[in-house]
N, C-alpha and C positions, 0 to 999 in steps of 0.2 A: 640205785646207789649205785657210782662210778665205781669199777672194779677196780680194787687197789691197785697202783701202779709205781715205778720208781717214774717218775717224767724229768727230766732234764731241761732246765731252763737256760739254755747257752746259746750262746749267740759269737762263740769262738767254737764253732763246729767243725769238728773234724772230719774226713773222709768215711771212718770206719768204725762199727758199733764197738760199747763196753760190753765184754761179754758175761759181766756182772746184772746185766738189766734182765729182767721177768717179762716187761711190755714189750712188742715188738717197732719199737723206736727210731733213733739211729744213735749209731754211737756217736760223742761227744765229751766235751770237757767246758768246765766252768772256768771264767776268766774275772779278773777285775772289773769289765765292763758289762757282766752278767746282767745285774742289775740296772743299770741304766739303759741298757739293750731293753730287757722286758718292760721296763716302764715307759719304754719311746712307743714299743706296741700295744700297752694297754693303752697309752693315750690318743692312737690310731684308732685302736676299737671304739673307745669311747663317742668318738667324734662322726664315727657311721650313721646314716640315718634312712630310714624305710621313706619316709617324707621325700627328702631326695631323691632317692631311687624312684618312687612313684612318680614326681616333676617331670622328672630328665625322661623316664620312658614316655608320657603323654606328649612332652615336645615332639621326642623321636618319631613318634609314630603318628603324626598330626597328616602325613601326604605319602603318596609309596613313593619310593626312592631307588629306583630302579637303575641299578649302573649305569654308567654315559650319560644319564638325564640331568639337567638343570636342579632338579630335587637332589641329586645326589651330590652333585656340587655345594647346594643350599648346606648340607647335613655335615658336610668337608669343614665347610666355611665356620659353622656355628660350632665345630669339635674346636676347630682351631681356635676361634675368639676364646670358647670356656678354660681350655687350656693356658691359655694367656692370664686370664684371668684368676686361675688357681695360681700365677707366679710361676708357670713353665714356662722354657723355651719352644715353643712351637713353629713347626716349618711343614708346609705342605709338597709332595713330590708329586708331580703329574707325568704321568704317563700315558699312551697312544697305544689301545689295543683294538685287536680285533671282535667287535662287537655285535650279532647278529641280530636284528629286531623281527620281529612277525610282521608280516604284510597282509599273509593269509594262511590259516588254518585250518584247512578242511577234513571232516572225518563222516562221512555218510554211507549208511545201507543203499544200497542200488536195488537190489534184490533180497530175499522174496516180498520183503515189505520196506515201502521208503524209509528213510530215518534220516534226520539232519542233527548231529550232535551239537549241542551250544556252544558248549567251548570255555565260557566264563558262567562267575559264580551271579546268583539271583541277588536282586536290591530286596532290600529289607524296608519298608517303612518306617522303623525305627532306628533305622542304623543310616544316618548321611553319608558315613564312609563308604557303603556299600552302592552309593551312585556317582561314587568317584571315575571320572572318565580316565584318566590318566592309570588304567588298572590293565596291566596288559594281556592279553589273552594269554589261556594256556597252552604254552610250547615248551619243547626241549630245545633249550639252546646249543648250538651246533650240528641240531642235525641237516642236513645238505638238502637244497632244494629237490623234489621231487614229485612227479603225478605218478599215480598206480590204480587200476582197479583188478580187484583178483579174490579170490575166494578166502576167506578168513578162517584160521587154526587158532586153536587154544592152545599156548603153549605153558601151563601153572605162571611160574615166576621166570620162566627162560633162564633156565640154569643149564649149563652144559648137561646134567646128569637128567633133565627134563627131556632136551632135545635125543639121549640115548632113549629113555620110555620110549619116545614116538617113534625112532629107528627099530626099536625091538615091537613096536606093535606095527610097524609097515607103514608107518603115515609118514611122508615127505611135506617138508614148508618150503620146499623150492619153488619160485615162481609165487608162492603164497604172501600174503600180508598175514603176520602174525599179532597175536594180542594175548601180553603179559602181563599178571597185578604185578605191583610193589612189592619190593619185600624180598630177602633174601639175598642179593646183592648191590650193589650200585647199578645206577640205570644206565649207566655207559657200557658196562659190562652184558648188561642185554640186548643192547644196539650192537655188540661187536659181535657176541655169540648169534645172534638172529642173522645177520649179513654174512658170515662164516659157512650157516649151513642154508645158505642159497634165497633167504627170503628176501621178497620183493619191499617191505615196508615194514613197521612196527609201530602197535598201538600200546601204549601203558594204560594201565587204568590203577586204581584205587579200589581194593576189594573192600566190601563193608567188616570182612574177617579180620584184616590186617588193623585197619585204625577206626572202624566205623562204626555201626548200631551192634555188633556183634560182640562190643568191648562196651557200650554202656551208653546214657545218652549221649546224642549227638547235638553240636551249637543249633541253635542258641541255648538251648537247655543243660546242653553239658559240654564237657571238653572234646568229645571224638565227632571225627569227620562226618559234614552232613555230605546230602548225597550228592549236590550240586558243587561241591569243593573240588577243584581241581589240583593237582601236587604238578607244579613246574619244575621245572630245574635243567640242569646243564646235562647232556651225553658225550662230554669230550671226554677223550679217553685221562683221566686224571689220575691214571697207573702207570701212564707213558712217561710222562712228565706234566708238572702245572705250569708252566711259561704257557705265556701268548702263545697261539696254535702258529703263528707266524713269526717269531722270534724265539725259536726252542734253544734256551742256553743263555741267550743273552736281554739284557734289558729293553725292554719296548720303549727307548722314548724318543722325542719327536723323529728326529734323522734317523733312525736307528734302520738295518738291513733289515729287509724283512722277506721271507720266501714266499710263492704264490702258493694261494689257499689248497692249491691239487697237492703240492709237496710234502702239506702237512701230516704227520705220521698219529695224530691223536685225535682226530674226526670222524665220525659215523662213515658207513657208507650207502647207507639206508635211508628214507626218511624218516622221522621219526614224529610220533605225537602223542601227547598226556589225553585222558578224560575221565571226567567224574565218574562215580559209578553210576548213576541217574542215565548215563549217556553211554556206558558199557552194558547196559544190562539189555536192553533192545539187540543189541549183538550178539551176545550171548545167547539169548533164548532163541536165535534164527541156528542157532546150529545144530546140525545133525552128529552123525558117524556114531563111534563110542562111548560110553559111560567115561567117565575121569576115572583114573584110579581114585580112591578114599581121600588121599593126602591132597590131591590137586581141588578138591571139592573147595570152594570159599563161601563166602556169607547170604550170596542174594537168592531169594527165595524158590528157586527149582533145582534140579539135578543138571552139572555141568557134561555138555559134549565135546569133543574133542573138535567135530568137525573132519577134514576141510570141508566148507559149507552146509547147507546152501546159503548160507549167510556171504554177502558179493559185497565188499566194500570198496570206495572211490575213497582215497589218501592222498590228498593235497599239501606241501608246505612249500611257503615262499616267503624268501625272508630278503630284508635289506641287510648286506653284507658292506658292513662299512668300520671305517678303526675311527673310534671315538675316546673323549678325556677321561680319565679315571684320579682320583685326588686320595692318594692316602695321606694320612695326618701325622706325623712325628712328634711328639714331646718330650722334652729331657728333664727331669729332676737333679741337676747337677750335685754328684759325689762328695762330699768334703775332702776325702782323702787318696783316693784312687777315681778320680771320675773317667778314667780311660778304658775302665772296666763297667760292664754294661750287663744289667739286668734287665731283660725286654718284656713287656706285659701286652699283650695284645690280642685285637678283637676286630673282625669286620664291618662296616657300615650297612654297605650297602644290602638291599632287601628285595626280595620279587614283588613284594607289595606293600605292606605296612610293617612286616616280620616286629612284631612284639616281642613275642622270644626269640627266634631266628633274624638277628642279631642281636636287638636292638635292648634285650634284656642283659645280655653280656655288655653292650655299649654303656646301658646306665653306669652298672657294678664298677666298669672302667674309671667312667668319670667321678664315680664315688672315690675309687682307690684315689685316684688324682686328684679330687676335691680335699682329702684328709690327710695326705703326705703334705700339700703346697701348701696348707695351711699351719701342719706343725714345721717344716720349712720359714716358715714367715716370723714363726716363733724361736727362730734358733735351733730346730732339731733336724738336720741331716743326716741321711745315708752315707756311709762310707766311700761305696761306689753309687756310679750312676744308676736312676732307674730312667725306662724310655716307656713311654706309654703310645703304642701304635695304634693307630684306626685303619683298617687297610679298606680298598676299595674294592669290585669286582672280583668278592670270593665264591657268589653263585653262580659264577661263570667258569669256574675252575681254579680258582684258588688265585686267582690271578694276581691282586694288588701286591699282596704281602712277595709273593714268586718275583715280580720285579723289580722291587725295594733289594730283596737280597742277592738277586744276578747283579744289581747293579753295585750293592755293598759289598759283593762278596770276601775279597781281600780284609776289609777293614773290620766286618762281624767275625771273620774265622780270628781276627786278633784279640779281638775286643770284648764280645759277648759270652757272657759266663750260661747264660741258659737264657729260653725263650719259653713263655708261658703264657698257653693259650686258654681263652674260654669262647666260646660260640656262642649257644645257648646257656645264659649261666642261670634260668629257673622255669622249671614249668611243674615243679612239684617238691618234694622234699629228698629224694632218692640220689646222694651223693654219690657220683663216679668221676673217675681221675685214670688217665693212661699217660705212661712216662718212660722213658730212659730208667731201665733198671737202679742205676747211680744214684735217682733222684726217688725213687720209691718210698723207702724210707723217712727222709724228709716230707713227702707227701703225708704220710700216717700220721709224723710226729705234728705237723701244723693244724691237722683235722681234731687232737687232742686238747689244742687253748681254742677252739671255737666252738659256740652253742646252739644245739641245733632250736630254734624256735620254737617247735611242735611241743617237745618232750623234756625241753630243761638239762638235757644229757648233752656229753661232748658231741659234735658230729662224729668222732671217730667209734663211738658208744653206737651212735645209731647206724651206723654204716657197718660194724661189723654184724650186728641184728640182721640187717635188711640180707646180708649175705652168706649168714647164716653159719660164720666162719669166726675160729677167733682170731684171724688177721685178715682183716680186710683184704681183697686180693685189688691191686692196679693194674690197669692192664697194657698191653703194648702199643706202641704208634704206628698205625698205617697211614691213612690220609681222608682225605673229606673235610679238613680243615686247616688253619692258616699254618699250622706248624710243621704241615709236611715239607716246605721248601727250608726251613732250618735245619731239622733231623734229616730227612734226606737227602737235601742237595748239599746242606753244607757241613755237615755232622755236628751242631748245636744242641747241647742237652735240652730236653724238651719237657715240657708238661702240657697235658691240655684236659678241662673236669667242665664240671657244672653239677647243677642240679637235672634231676628228670621227674617226669610223672606223667600222668594222662594225657598223652599231648597227639591230638587227630589231626592239628589243622595245618601240619606243617606244608611249607611255601605255597599256601592259600591264602584267599584274600581273609578268609576269617582269623587270622595268626594278626591279632589288633588289641588295640587297648583293653577293648569291651573283655577277650577271652583271656587277657592277665589277669584284670582285675575282679575278674569273676571266677576264675575257674586255675591258673596257674599260678599266682603267686599274689593272693588278693590282699595280704595284706605288706608285701613287698621284703618280709623279714629274710626270705632266703636268697633275695639280693643283696639284700645286706650281709647275710653270712657268706655269698661267695666273695662280694669286694673283701672280709676279715681275711680268709682262707687266702684268696688271693696277693693281698698287701703284705700279708704275714711270711708269707714264700718269699716273696720278695726281699722284705726287708733281711731275712736270716741269709738270705744268700749275698745283699748288697751289705752286710754289718757284720757276716762271720769272718772270724782271725783267721782262720782257716777254711776253707768252702766244704760244705757238708755234702761230696758225691762220695758214695762209697763203691767202689770198685770190686769188693768181694762180693757184695750181693748181686754185681752183673753176672762173674764169673758161676757163681752158684748156679741163677737162671737159667744161665746157658747150658749147664751141665742137663741141668732136666730139658730142656728142649732139646741137648743133643739126644737124649735116651728115649724119648719121646721119638723122634723123626726116625730112628733106627729100632725103634721097635716096628714103626709104619713101614718099613720097607726092608723086610728080614731079605727079599732076594734079590737086592740092589749091591752096589759097589759100596754103597754105603754103610752095609751092614757085616761087611769083612775085616779087613784090619785098620779103618781109616776112622770108625769111632775113637777108637783105643789111642789113636795119635792124638786127634782132637782133645777128647777126653784129656792125655796128659799135659798138652798145654793150656787147657783151663786149671787142669788142679793147680799149672804153676803160676798161672795169672793170679790167681785165689791167694797164692802165697805170696806172692810180691807185693799183693796190696795189704796183705795182715803184715808184713813187712814193713810196708811205709805206715802204716796206722801205727804200728810200736816205735819207730823214729818219731814218729811225729807227737805221739804220747811224752815221749823225753823231754822233748823239746818243749812241748808246751807247761809242763812240769816244772822245766825249769824258768818258765817265763822269759826261754828266748825267742820274738821271733823277728831276727833280724832278716831270715831270708824268706819271709813266708810270702810276699809278694810275687816271686818267681817260683814257692811253690804252687802258690794259688794260681798264677798261669799255667803252669803244667797241668795244673788237676782237671782245669775245666776244657783243657786244648784235647786232654787223652781220651774224649770223642773221637775226633776226628782222626785219630790211628784208626778207626774202625770205617775208614772211606778210602774211595779207591777214585783217583781223577777218572780212571776207565769206565767206572760205573760196572752196573749189573748189563753182562749180556745183551738182552732182549731190550733195555731203557735203560739208556748209560747217561739219562739224564739223572737219577738216584745213583746217588754215588755211597751210600751207607750198605756193609754189606750183611749188617747183622738184622735190619728190620727193613721192609719195603710193603706197602700194600700189594694185595696179593691179586695177581691176573686176573682171577675168576671170582675176585669180591670186589673188588675195588676199593672199598672202605678197610678193610677189617684188616690187622697187621697180619705178614707173615715172616717166621723166626728162620734166617738162612737164607732168604730168598732166593740168591741165584742156583741154590743148589735144590732148592724147592721145584724153581722153573723148568732143570734140567730134568728132576725126575717124572714131571708131567710129561714131558717129552719122551722119556724114554730113552734119554740120551747118556748112555753111561760114560764114555768120556767126557761129556761135559762136567756131569757129575762130579770125576777125579776132579777137573780143571779146577771145578768151584771149591772143593776138600782143602787142595794145595793153595787156594787162594785164601779160604779161612784158617790154614796153618800159618800163613806166612801174618794174618791178620792179626792172630793172638798172639804172636811173638812179636808182634811190633808192640801190641800193649804188652807186655812184660815188661820188653827194655826199657817202656818211657815211666812203668812204675820203678824200673832196678834204677834208673836214671833221677829220678825225683826222691828216691832213697837214698841214693848215693850223694844228691845235692845236700843233704840236712848232715851227713857225717862231720863230728867237729873237725 
């Protein structure tokens, strides 16, 4: 039975919650149009179809479609035609970006026993897709060309702490080739850290303890990684910026200015290549030296050793370095009242190979939202604001397609974009997950109360709570790793990223195909539908709200918590002196200003007076931009948001107060103080913005 709640089926949602609510939904108000808007949402949900999602996923996964290839262009053209079929206005944005393709990737052990790694998945008699000639070999995009022969050293996950452990053991990696297992951080961080410690090359491999047989049955019997499955992936430093490496900060149009490759600040300095665990096993077996610490032991059937040697490895990376065309497809469902205000839904369409889960499950769900809303528009039901559907290219190379578009349309987006709603992988199971700016977290929770989980027939919200074992499910913070990065990190546009997860062991491998999805990921395609419903309702509530549902009091409360955690973790720093109290007072003032605005909006809506709401709404969605600085973060100025950024040593995961965190990691007290001052100015700007909106509502 669903726990009794007070749920607000309202679409004139205001920015702040009602105190009387017992369930952590969002603050809001019911207006004369609420029944009409609920009817709109219900009509949308009734139209969604698992069979349509299945049909589209099969079509999208027919051929490999690596960014920059003809097959990727065909996918873009197909999406363009589908959006037009749905009655939307579609446009293709073409860019020319630097995309290196592999010519030769060689990993071989030369002593004490010769062994040549395969570098590509096996073919299966029953699987025609495994014989496709356009499957790219296993490689790490943006690895520099290089050839080196050296002793091998096992460095666990290749994190800074792992190298510290090696130093304490008296083991140096200088001049050696490191071998690290995937996990713990973004692969580009592993490449950067290995280079900083003097390694001459890096091999990355998927350990069976991470996503292979130690987790359960492997493909084709189960969902986990088989011994031959290679995790491809970029090693571009996406924690520095997400632009084309040669156009950092401006759009990579055909005639754009480009810097030389050697001047790029986001590329590794040492050659990097990936291996499947069947090819890593012979190399690791030949390592001597001390046994690894217990936490470093992986899932291969022998005791791991660190080395160096006697395994000596020859590593060669040779790529074709070219600019290639990529294609973003943008489709618009024009709003009936405020078409110049945009709610943007985005997913990338390029894949390392077939990409059934990553990203085509998301593409199938996006098409389903577009199809259903397009059909309702043909019947005369349109959202008040415009909804844009964005299908990005070259995300797998480092979030490039979405970034080029965001850089090209920067001024227009900062004026018009209400929010960016991202889905990368829609469904690999039934565990809902979401990350968002704090002002949109209550809205995400509220929408999940109105979508049914297909397995339990409870709401997604109830299942989500049980899966997390929390009274209120946690919504994460936004780092990097997908197409929300340029919107929140570079432009300061409120963003959400979400999906359904599960037992997914074929990430970036050939086996991420339609067979895997149909047998393991989402056999009924009901979670594709659930994702489409959450996505669509989020878009509709933002597009139809008389007052946009941004909760800035929630934002301040979260930051107060993060400030306390930061203070407790650095008791010997300048952050532990008078600075926390200064920042705490400003955040408290932010919360007070947000509550004051909420009260003013309450009175205005109760009186039925919406005369200045258009201006107020624009102010509400542009408040996030007050948390950005054109100067950006000191170590990575492309990132303009001062509250959230990907961690320098995690790459994907979000860091709160990143400028201060970076300075603390460098033990730079002067820089810490500078970042405290910047945060204080930022919090003050937010207070002033909230107060300006409040004064604009005065009689």
